[in-house]
N, C-alpha and C positions, 0 to 999 in steps of 0.2 A: 504493500500500500504506500502511495506517495505521501511524503511528509506534509503536514499542515503548515502553510506559510502564514506567519503572523507579523504584525507590525506593532511597535510600541510607540505611542505618542506621549511624549513627556518623559524625559530621561533623568529625572531627579531621584529623590531618596527612595520612594516606594518601587520604582522601576529597577533600581540597582539592588535593593535589599530583597525583593520578592519576585517580581514578574520576570525579569530577565534570567535570574538564576534558575527559576522553576522551569521556564521554557528550555533553557540550555540543558537541563537535566533530563528532559523528556525526549526520548529517542524518536518520537513521532512528530516532532516539531522542528521547524526551521525559522529562525528570526530573519525576516526578509528586509525590514526597515527599522531603523532607530530614528525617531523624529523629535526634534526639539528646536525651538526658536533660537536657542543658543547653540551654534554649530559645534562648539567644543564639547558640549555635553553629549550631543548625539554621537560624535566621533568617539568619545571616551566609552560610551556604552557599547558601541559596535566593537571596539578593540577588546573590551573585556569579555563580552558574551556572544558576539556574532561570529561570522565566518568570512571567508574571502569574498563571498557573493552578497553579504549584507550591505545595504546602502544606508548611509548616514545623511539625512536631509533635514531641511528647516521648515518646509511647507508640506503639511499632511495631504493637501489636495493632490500633490504629485503621486503619492501612494494610492489615493483613491482611484486613479486611472489604471492601476495595474490589476488586471483581472485574476492574476495568480494569487493575490493576497486574499485569504479567506477570513481571517480573524484579526481583531485589533484590541489591544489593551489601551485604555484611555487612562493615563496617569498624570493628568494636568490639574491645575487649581480648580476649585469647585465651580467657579462661574463659567468655566469652559466645558464642563461635563455635558450639559444639554446640547449646545450647538455642535460640538465635535461628534458626540455619539450619534446624533440624528443624521449628520452628514454621512457618517460611515454606514449607518443602516440603509440609508437611501442609495448609497453606492453599491449595495449588495454585500456588505461585510457584516459578519457577526461580531458582537462587541462585548467585552468585559470592561465595565466602567468602574473605577475605584469608588469607594464610598465617600461621602453620601451620594445618592443618585444625582441630586442637584441641590441648588441653594434653597429651593422652596418646594412644597408639595405640588404646586401647579406645574412647575417645570419638570418635576419627576414624572407627573402624569403625562405631559407632552411626550416624554421619552418613551413611556410605555405605549402610548398611542402609536408612535412611529414604529415601534417593534411589531405591533399588531398589524398595522397597515402594510408593512414590507414583508412580514412573515419571517423576519430575521431573528436570531437569538440576541437578547440583551440581558446579560447577567450583571449584577451589582456586586462589588467587592466586599461582601459581608462575610469575611473569611472565617468568623467563628462558627458558622454553620458547617465547617469542615474540620473543626477542632475535635480531637478524640474525646477529651474530657467532657465537652459540651454535649456531644452525641451520647455519651454514657449517661449524663444527667437526663437527657431527653428519653432514653430507654427506661430509666427509673420512673419518670413521670408517666410515660405511655403504659408501663406495666402496672400502674396503680400503686406503686410502693409508697407514694406520698399521700394517697387518697385524693381528696379534693384539694387542689392547690388554690387557695383563696386569696393569698397575697404574696407579692414579690417586692423585696427591697433591694435597691442597688446603690452602690457607693463607688464613685470614680473621682477620687480627690487627691490632690497633690499640694505640696508645700512650695509656693512661690516658683512656679515652673511654667510661666506663660511662654509659649513657643514663638521665637522670632519676633519679639516685640517691635511693632511698627511695620511689619512686613505683611504678606498676604494672609497669614493665619489670623491676624488681628485687624484686618480691614473688612468690614461687613460687605462692602460692594463686591469683593472678590470671593470671600469665604461663605457668606450668608449668615454667619454667626460665629460663636466662639467655642467654648468647651462642649456645649451640647451637640453641635453638629460635627465636631471633630472627634470627641471621645464618646459622648452619650449615644451616638448612632450605633456603635458597636454593642453597647449594653442593652439598649432597647431592642435591637434586632435579635440579639441572642435570646432575650426573654420571649419575644414574639415567636421565634422558631421553636423553642423548647415547649411552649404551651400551645402552639397552634392558634394563636389569637387571630381572629378575623375582623373584629369590630372594635374601634376606638370610640367610646361613647361620650365621655366628658373628660376635660383636661383642665387642671388648674396649675399655674406655674408662676415663678418669679425668677428674674435674671438680675444679676448684679455685676457692675463694672466699677470696682472701687480701688483696687490696690495699685493700678498703674495709670490712673488718669493723669498723673504727672509723671511721664515716662522717665525723665532723667533722675527722678528720686526713687524709682523702683529698685529695691534691693532683691536680687533673685538668687536662687540656688543653682539653677542651670537654665540654658536657653537652647534647647535641643534642636530647634529649627533654624539656627543661625544667630549671629549677634544682633543686638538691638539696632534699629534704624530710628534714631531720635527725630528725624525729619519726616517719618512715616505717620501712619494712622493707627490709633487704638480706639475702636468704637464697637467692640463686641463684648459679650459677657465672659467673665472668668469664673463665675459661680452661677449655678442653676439649681433650683429645687422644684419639685413638682409632685402632683398626685394625679393618677390616671385611672379611670374606670373602663373596663373592657368587657367583652362577652365571656371571658374566662376568669380573670382575677383582677384585683386592684394592684396598682404598681405605685410605689413611692420611690423617690430618688433624690440624691444629693450629689452634685458633681462640681469639681473645681479644678481649673488649671493652677490656681493659686489661692491659698488661704493661710491664715496665721495659725495653723496647726500642722505640726510635722509628725505624721503617723504613717510609717511605711506599710501598715496593714489596713489600708483604706480603699482597696480596689477589689470589690467582691460583690456577689449577688446571692441573696438568700431566698429560697423557694419555700414557702410556708404552707404545709398541708395539714389535713386533720388526722392523718395517720403517721406522717413523718415529715421531715424537713431536710433541705440540703443547703449547705454553704459552699459556694463555688468561688475559689480564688481566681480572679481574672488572669488568664494566661497560665494557670496551674491546675492543680487537682481539686478534689472536693471531698467533703465529709457528709455522710448520711446520718441523720439522727432519728431514732424511732424506738420501738419497744420489741422485745423478744422474750418469749416464755414468761410474760408478766413482769419483766424488768426493763428499765431503760437500757438502751443499746445504741451503739454507733459504730460505723465502719468507714474507713478511708481506703477506697479501692486503689490498687497499684495500677498506674497508667504507664505503659511502656512505650515511649517514643524517644527517638534520638534527640530531637530538638522540636519543641512544640510549635515555635514560630515557623521554622522551615517546613515542617511536615504539613501544617494546615494550609500554608500558601501553596505548596506543591500540589496537594490534593485539590484545592480550589482551581488552580490553573489546569491541572490534568482533567478535571471534570468539565471545565469550559471547552477544552479541545475536543473532548468526547461529544459534547453537545453540538459543536460545529459540524461534526461528521454524522450525527444521528438526528439532529433537529429537535431533540428532547428538551422539554422545559423542566428544569430541576429546581432544587430548593433556593438557589441564588438567582433564579429568573426574576426579572424586574417586578412582575405582578406580586410576588411574595414579599417584596421589600416596601411596597407602597404604604402598608400600615405603619411602618417605622417612620417614613417621611411624614405621614399624617400626624403621628404623635408629636414629632418635633415641631411641626408647624403649629399644632395646638398649644404647645408649651410657649412658643414665641408669641403667638397671638394673645394668649392669656396674660403673659407678662406685660405686653404692651397695653392691653385694655384694662388690666388691673382687676380682672374677674374671670370666673370659670367660663369656658367655652364648650359648646356641645356640637356633636356631629349627627 
């Protein structure tokens, strides 16, 4: 069978850390194009992960004209997810677009509509759906070990860790939001996947932008998306809190890029059921709490993976390539992610309006 020819649009962090190495590892894939508006970045990705026939280009429209390219990874800033993904779909390419699907729910819905109209695959980079621990938690829930899961609490909090202050991560026009759309999207989508949530009914949320309003006075622990640009923009939330009612369970959340609490154990999700509960460490393992033989009991399953990050991204990219060849709609297909986009939109709308919103 001929190899699937793929293009990577956007040759930054996620392309280098996940997409390109996963494609390179897959014997059924050939990286045909590395595309970036900065030519040096495109060339660097080609040299590291491509072959002698891989092309490094700056304009993705050139790649769209190549009928041999079947699939595209869209790894660009959030504001470009919608237009580039739709262009690729309409050019007959299948697409894996990094999370979030788009800046807003309306833009994400446009992308889904384009996938339906063209009949192409559009998967969203909700990589936790391919995480071994997460899928074990889902197995526990589906098997009824927790009984009725009536509430989920999630925490994604960090100590003074705003990424790339003044850059695209902290510019609402480019990113659509702050910690919610950057980190919260993973937690909410994980919950939606595990529980099979289909309806978001009401949302109440609040967003705060407090610690870096005076950027030059912001004291930080790390700046993982690059050094601060003090001439740039900071107009997104670094803290979000919310409460969501769904057709399955209620969800409460607290998330922050930056807060004046330094607690390394603050990234987790708790599934609360009437027979048992699970505490999942984000990116790690989990513990099940219940009863056995009339006594309190707990277990922490052993999860054997070489590297949780590498394994789940490889499985996500491998599943995408299989979809390209089969046409199958799987758990990362855009329709399955729209509920997450709707929840985030509800949280932002509620925060802006100062009241609960309903769907």
